[in-house]
C-alpha positions, 0 to 999 in steps of 0.5 A: 500500500502506497502512502502519499507524503507532503514534503516539508523540507528537502535540500536539492537532489537530497534523499534526506526528506522531512515529510508529512503524511497520513499513515495507516495504523494497520501498516504501522502495527507490524513494522513499528520498532520502538527502540534502538537499544541493543541487548548487551547479552546478545551476540551481534554476529549470531545468525539469530541477531538481526537488530529487529524488535526481538533483539532490541530493548523496548523503551519503557511504557507507562502501563497506566498511561497506556490503559488510559489512552486505550480507553480514550480511543475505544470510548471515542470510537464508540461515540461515533457509533450511531451518531453524527459525532466525528472523533478527533484522535491524536491531531498532533503528529507522531514522529517516525523515521525510516530508510528508503533506498528506492528511486525518489520521484517527486511531483514537483507541482504538488511537492508530494512523494508516494512511497511504500513503508519499509519493513522497519519504521522507528517510532521517534516520538509518539510511542504511547498512542501507537502502543495503546492502539495496538493493545486495543486492536488485539483486545477486539480482534477475536471478539464477535460482539457488535462494539468490538467489531465496530472498533476493529473496523474503525482501527483498520481504516484509521490513519495517524498524522505523522511527520516522517524523517526519511534517511536520517541516521540514528545520530541525527534522529537522536538530535531531533528527538532531544530537540523536540522533547527536551527543549520544546517540552518537559520529558524525563531524560531517561527516555533518551536512554530507553530508546538509544541506549546511552545517556543524554548530555546537555553539552554537545561535546559530551554527546560525542560519547555515544555509539551513534556519534562513533558510527557517524564518524566512521562512515564519514571517513569511509565516504570521504577518504579517497583510498576507501572503496566506499569513497563517494558511495554513501548517501551522506546527509541524504545526498542523492549520490551514492548506493547505500544510505548513511543510516543503513551503515550506521544501523549495521555498525552500532551493535558492534559498538554497543554490545559487550560482545561486539568487536568494537565495544565501548563502555560509555558508562565508564569515565571516558575523557574526550571523544572515544577512540575509534581510529582502529575501527576505521582501519578495520572497516576500510580495509575490509571493504577494500578487500571486498572490492578487490575480491569481487571487481566485477560485482563492485560498482564503478562510480556513477554507474548502476550497481551490478550486484547487491554488495553496495545495496542495503542487503549486501552492506548489512550482511558485509558488516556482520560478516566483518564482525564474525571474521574478527570474532573467529580470528580475534587474537590475530586481528587484535595483533594486526590492528593496534587499538591505541596506535592504528593510524594507517587506514589500509592494513594489508596483513588484515586484508590478506586474512579477510580475502582468504575467506572472501575467496570462498564465495567467488565461485558462487558470487553471482548466486550470492551477490548478483541481482535477481535478473542475473541469477542472484538468489538474495536480491529483492525486497525481502528486507531482514529475511533476505539479510538473515538468509544470506548471512546464514549462508556465508557463515555456513561456508566459513564454518565448513572451511574452518573446521575442515582445513585443520580437522582433516590433518589432525585426524591422521596426525594427532592423538586427541586424548593424549594431552602431552601429544596435543601440547607437543604439537602446540609448542612445535607450531608456537616456536616454529621448531621441533617438539616431541613427534612434531616439527614446524619449519618456515618456508618463505611466508608459509609454515610447514607442519609435520608429524613423525608418524603421521600422514602428509603435512599441513601448510599454514599460510603466514603468521595469521594462519599460524595463530589461527591454528593455535587458537583452534587447538586451544578452543578444541583441546584446551577445555576452556583454559587453553592447551598450555594451562591444561598441560600444566594442570594435568602435570600438577595433578600427576605429581600429587598422585 
């Protein structure tokens, strides 16, 4: 169902628009998201975490207020039944925000724009009235009495008066929310935390201590730096140029900063002096997207031309940001050594890119199916929203996991006595020291490390220091019983001495 919006404010050729529109309740009922706040207990890189309402903290609602509003709505509707009374429900506008990637076709004469609401619409202001109406709808939907049927039919035709912020990222939405609620009317500032997961600060410099601000700055650098594969590709501040909106990238990155399981987690409740450090995040993000562009040159768009794939579209960008987090997570020790959080100042880290490309190359044989447009055979192109994102991300993670488990386990099956902690320890020490230890040897051969077992089958090639560290991590995770191979060896030796 298309909605007609009247343009209140828009810069020339900008995709960032402020609209006024009458939005059907029935459309908002299922698409409304009431908050951005990330659950710190959730892993943002798990296949089940996709930033939807089930993975977000919902902002607080006043149950008494909800019941009062629900009764007001119901009584106002029933007054119309069999009378000439016209109810005036909520004449002031709700404030909504959403991303819109489709082509914007404005009727210049009437200054209107027709659009379909996306799968997710954020309720910036006006949550109580919508939540109350949703609760009332569920109260009457399965009832058959005359009043309930009348209320149900009324609600299914009802439209909210709304002001819509189109293609505003979370940082920009938060500033609008603060202006409306803290400067124009008295509202408890804890509401800001309920929605955005961070404290509100009166001083503008203190507002920099937030995930929204950090994501905002990362994205600006990705778009402005000429060495970045995303240079000029992001629709900054709603500009019409580019392939993906600033808000899409920000929404994808913020869980990595807010969740304590995120790769860039910052504890904003601690005493941070000045603006938080985020240079290392830029290094990782820029190096990652440059690796993607170099691995899939035919899939990566050329500036000014139509994108030949979904890699720079909403679905692709959301999947890639999550994949970046997942690859970091399974190679955490290696990545943290490559990209120093305190001194990272070179935006392209070639060692990190080599690591990333190892995994990206897994997707090259199926790149059309995975990343192609629908008319070229792509399976994940279209308007499926988060469902498409979830399926594509799940597929990529499945391929990565199969590669990770298969590469090392095949060699270990024929060369390691897995139930012998001394055998495991000897292998670990041989690879760690690149030397001979017990029955195992590891020798440098150019950039590679060749691992052999005296009584084993074949050899294992570890391509560089990053893969060597990954193999050690695999031994720790698989045979170290949560404490690591070396600690387990020491523990077992001590227990034997006690005996």
